[in-house]
C-alpha positions in Angstrom: 67.3 214.9 171.1 68.2 217.1 174.2 71.0 216.2 176.5 70.2 214.6 179.9 70.4 216.9 182.9 74.0 217.2 184.1 75.5 215.7 180.9 77.5 218.0 178.7 77.4 218.2 175.0 81.2 218.8 175.0 82.8 216.7 177.8 86.2 218.0 177.0 85.1 221.7 177.2 86.1 224.4 179.8 85.9 223.0 183.3 82.9 224.3 185.3 83.6 227.4 187.2 86.7 228.4 185.3 86.5 231.9 183.6 86.7 232.2 179.9 89.9 233.6 178.4 88.6 237.1 177.9 87.2 237.4 181.4 90.4 236.2 182.9 92.4 238.6 180.8 90.2 241.6 181.7 90.3 240.8 185.4 94.1 240.4 185.3 94.5 243.7 183.5 92.2 245.6 185.9 94.1 244.0 188.9 97.5 245.1 187.4 96.3 248.7 186.8 94.8 248.8 190.2 98.0 247.7 191.8 100.0 250.4 190.0 97.6 253.1 191.1 98.0 252.1 194.7 101.7 253.1 194.6 100.6 256.7 193.9 99.1 258.7 196.8 97.1 260.8 194.3 95.4 257.8 192.6 95.2 255.3 195.5 91.8 253.8 196.5 92.5 255.0 200.1 93.0 258.6 199.0 89.8 258.5 196.9 87.9 256.9 199.8 89.0 259.7 202.1 88.0 262.3 199.7 84.7 260.7 198.6 83.4 258.9 201.7 79.8 258.7 200.7 80.6 257.4 197.2 83.1 254.9 198.7 80.4 253.4 200.8 77.9 253.4 198.0 80.1 252.1 195.2 82.8 250.0 196.9 81.8 249.0 200.4 78.2 247.8 199.4 79.7 245.7 196.7 81.8 244.0 199.2 78.8 242.9 201.4 77.6 239.3 201.2 74.8 238.9 198.6 71.7 237.1 199.5 70.0 235.7 196.5 66.8 234.4 198.1 64.1 236.0 200.0 64.9 234.8 203.5 62.9 236.9 206.1 65.5 235.9 208.8 68.2 237.6 206.7 66.9 240.6 205.0 70.1 241.8 203.4 69.9 241.7 199.5 72.5 242.7 196.9 73.4 246.4 196.8 71.1 247.0 193.8 68.2 246.0 196.0 68.8 248.7 198.7 66.6 251.7 198.6 68.3 255.2 198.8 67.0 255.5 202.4 68.5 252.1 203.3 71.8 253.1 201.7 71.9 256.4 203.6 71.0 254.7 206.9 73.7 252.1 206.4 76.3 254.8 205.5 75.3 256.8 208.7 75.6 253.6 210.8 79.0 252.7 209.3 80.3 256.3 209.9 79.2 256.3 213.5 80.9 252.9 214.1 84.2 254.2 212.5 84.0 257.4 214.6 83.5 255.3 217.8 86.5 253.1 217.0 88.9 256.1 216.7 
């Protein structure tokens, strides 16, 4: 017999929203390595971003944008995988212009 909606088969299981042990360990390890790399000018994210501006915006900055999961016509932004190459190029150009204007 299936469980009722919202009722767990294991009420003493991992709390909802908490990462499993492996995920938490991997995230902590990546954060530690990242922190150590920031102390070295040759390996810091800032240095890489300055030397690889287009890649920075495509790989890092787009991942930091809010993600819209629905198809709301009032808010056309979707996750970064949903952008076309033309949209990414236009967004990068607009960001670069804004950065230059702020200097």
